[in-house]
Each structure stands twice: as C-alpha cells, then as structure tokens.
C-alpha positions as CSV (number, residue, x, y, z in Angstrom):
1,X,11.4,9.2,13.2
2,X,11.9,12.5,11.2
3,X,12.6,12.9,8.0
4,X,12.6,16.3,5.9
5,X,11.1,17.0,2.2
6,X,13.7,17.7,0.1
7,X,13.2,20.5,-2.8
8,X,11.4,18.0,-5.2
9,X,8.9,17.5,-2.3
10,X,10.1,13.6,-1.4
11,X,10.9,11.9,1.6
12,X,12.6,9.2,2.6
13,X,11.2,6.4,4.3
14,X,13.6,4.8,6.8
15,X,15.5,1.5,5.9
16,X,13.9,-0.2,9.0
17,X,10.4,0.4,8.2
18,X,10.7,-0.3,4.8
19,X,12.2,-3.8,5.7
20,X,9.2,-4.0,8.8
21,X,6.9,-3.5,5.9
22,X,8.2,-5.3,3.7
23,X,8.6,-2.6,1.2
24,X,11.0,-3.0,-1.7
25,X,12.3,-0.4,-4.7
26,X,10.0,-0.1,-7.0
27,X,7.0,-1.2,-4.6
28,X,3.8,1.2,-5.0
29,X,2.4,3.2,-2.1
30,X,-1.1,4.2,-1.2
31,X,-1.2,8.2,-0.1
32,X,-4.2,9.0,1.8
33,X,-5.7,11.2,4.3
34,X,-7.1,10.1,7.4
35,X,-7.8,12.2,10.4
36,X,-6.2,15.3,9.5
37,X,-3.2,12.9,8.8
38,X,-1.0,11.5,6.1
39,X,-1.0,7.9,5.7
40,X,1.4,5.7,3.8
41,X,0.5,1.8,2.6
42,X,1.9,-0.5,0.9
43,X,-0.4,-1.0,-2.4
44,X,-0.8,-4.7,-2.5
45,X,-2.3,-4.7,1.1
46,X,-5.0,-2.8,-0.3
47,X,-7.9,-4.1,-2.6
48,X,-7.5,-2.4,-6.4
49,X,-11.2,-3.1,-6.2
50,X,-13.2,-1.9,-3.2
51,X,-10.4,-0.8,-1.0
52,X,-10.5,-3.4,1.9
53,X,-7.4,-3.9,3.9
54,X,-8.7,-7.8,4.9
55,X,-7.5,-10.5,3.7
56,X,-5.6,-9.2,0.6
57,X,-3.4,-11.3,-1.2
58,X,-1.5,-10.9,-4.5
59,X,-3.5,-11.9,-7.7
60,X,-1.8,-11.1,-11.2
61,X,0.4,-8.5,-9.2
62,X,-2.2,-6.5,-7.9
63,X,-3.6,-6.6,-4.8
64,X,-7.2,-8.3,-3.8
65,X,-9.0,-9.3,-1.0
66,X,-11.1,-12.6,-0.9
67,X,-14.4,-11.4,-1.8
68,X,-13.5,-9.6,-4.8
69,X,-11.4,-12.5,-6.1
70,X,-14.2,-15.2,-5.3
71,X,-16.6,-12.7,-7.6
72,X,-13.8,-12.6,-10.4
73,X,-13.4,-16.5,-10.2
74,X,-17.0,-16.7,-11.1
75,X,-16.9,-14.4,-14.3
C-alpha cells in the first residue's frame, strides 16, 4: 500500500490495516525508527515501563507486560 503525506505531515492508515490490528479512533500509536525504517505500533501492545512487546495486557488503560504487572502488584 502507498499513501501520501498531506501538507500537515499526516498519513492515513488504511481501514483494512486498522481492522487487522484492532486500531480505533483515539488509539495511540508509538512511532519508532528501526533499521532505517519507520515503525508504527499500537501503544497498548508495548509495555509503558520497559518497552517489551511480550505478554502485554491492558492495565489501567495502558499496556503493561507480565513481569512489570508482577512488580506493580508487589508494591
């Protein structure tokens, strides 16, 4: 898929891609640079504490991995 960037620097994520990744209006996307490319990830799929992408689940509206959830529960 190819999309153009508009005059405000925005790009539209196609509807089929949003459906595939369960992205809805108001969701936050993390934008990173990896190996010379731009990567978009749905924010709740990344742990807000350690950045892990493994075992991430919603906790109080944010993505938190199991090890970090375990640390929170001990506090």
